[in-house]
N, C-alpha and C positions, 0 to 999 in steps of 0.2 A: 673704531676709535670715536669717542665723543668729543665734540667741540664745545668748549665752554665760552659762552659769550662774555665779552668784556666791554663794559661801557665806562668811559671816563667822563668826568664832569665837563660840560661845555662852558667855556668862558665867553661872556659877552664883552668883548674887548672894545674899548672906546679910545679915541684920540683925545688930545687936549682940547681941540676945537669942539668936539662932541660933548665933552664934560662941561665946557663953558656954556654951550647952548642949553644943555640939560639943566644946569644949576643957575645960570645967570651971572656966574662969576667970570670976570674978564680973563682971557687967556694969559695975559701978563701976570695977573695975580696968581693964577695956578702955577705958572712957572716960578714965580718968586717963592711961593709956599714950598714947592718941591725942592728948590735950592736950599731953603731954610730947614727942610726936614719936617714940615708941617703939611696940613691939608690932607686930602684923600690919598690912600696908598697908590703908588704907581711904580712902574718898572720900565726898563728899556727892553725893547724887542728889536734887535739889530741896533740901529742908531736912532730909533724912534721911541718916544715916551708913550706908554699905554696905561690905561686904567681898566680895571674890571668893574663892570656896572654894579655888581653886588658890593664891592668895596666902597664905591662912591655913595651908594644908597645907605650903607651902614654908617659911613662918616657923616652924612647929612642927618641921620637919626641921632647920632651922638651929639652933634652940634645943637640940634633942637632940644634934646634932653638937658644939655648943659646950660642952655641959655633961656629956658622956658621960664616965664614969669606970669603972674596973674592968679585969679581965683580958680581957674580951671586946671590947676596942677593935679596930677594923679596922686592919690594917697600913698604915703610912704610906708 
C-alpha cells in the first residue's frame, strides 16, 4: 500500500500586538478597524483574534497601491 504525502499550507498566525508591532498601527486602532469591518483580515481562534501574515502583507500592499502619489507611479 502506497502512502500519499499530504501537505497543507502553513499559516503564519499573528496576534493583534504582533500586527501592531509589524505595521506601527496602534492595537486600539486595529481593534476599532476590526469592529468596523475594515483593516486587515482577521478571525477568532477560540476567544482570541488572529491574523495571517500573508493577509496583513496583502492588505498593506493594497493600502499602498490605493494611496500612492507622485511621479514614480507605475504605468497603467
